[in-house]
N, C-alpha and C positions, 0 to 999 in steps of 0.2 A: 533612704540614706545614700544609696549608690547614685541616684539621680543628682543629689546635692554634690557629691564628689565629682561626678562628671562635669557638672556646671562649673565648679571651682577650677577644675583642670582646664576646661576650655577657656575660661577667662584668663587663667595664668598663661596659657599658651599664646593667646593674643598679645599679652603684655611682654612676654619674654622673647617671642619669635615673631616680631611684627611683620617681617618679610617672608615668613614661612620657608626658611631655608634649612631648618633642622631635618635631617634625614633619618631613615630607619636605622642606618648604621650608627648614627649618633645615639638614638634611643636604645638600641641594642647594647652598646657599650655602657650607657648610663645605667641600665638595669643590671648589667653584669657587675658593675662597680658597687652598686647597692647590695647585691647578693654577697659579694666579697666582704663588704663591711658587716653584714649580718653574720656571716660565718666567723668572722673575727670575734664578734661579741659572744657567739655561742661557744667558741673555744675558750674565751676568758671565763665564762660562767661555768663551763665544765671543769676547767682547771681549778677554779675556786671550790667547786663541789668536791673535788678529789683532795682538797687540802693542800694543794701545791702553791708555791710562791709565784708571784707575777702580778701584772696589772689586772685590775678588776673591772667588771662592768655591772650592769643592773637591768632589771626588767623594763625600765623606762627607755633605756638606749635600745634594747631589743625591739620594743614596740615602735620606736621612731624609725628604725631601719625597715621593719616590716611595712610601715606606712609608706615609706619612700618607694619600696618595691611595688606596692599596690598602685600608687600614683603613677609611676612610670608605665606599669602594665596597662593601665587605663588609657 
């Protein structure tokens, strides 16, 4: 399964960054942004579990952000 993910990521990289200009700094910031989005979802889920008011999230959104982090980490 990880081999399939790697292949998909390599194909996506060729499509998105045709001139190979994206740097480690770019990817570091991208993964930090995804982790921030994940933390926001965790906050919303925790707030909901505590019975507090506010915007809500769900396990699908949590899984999507985790997937984004894994993709960037690869």
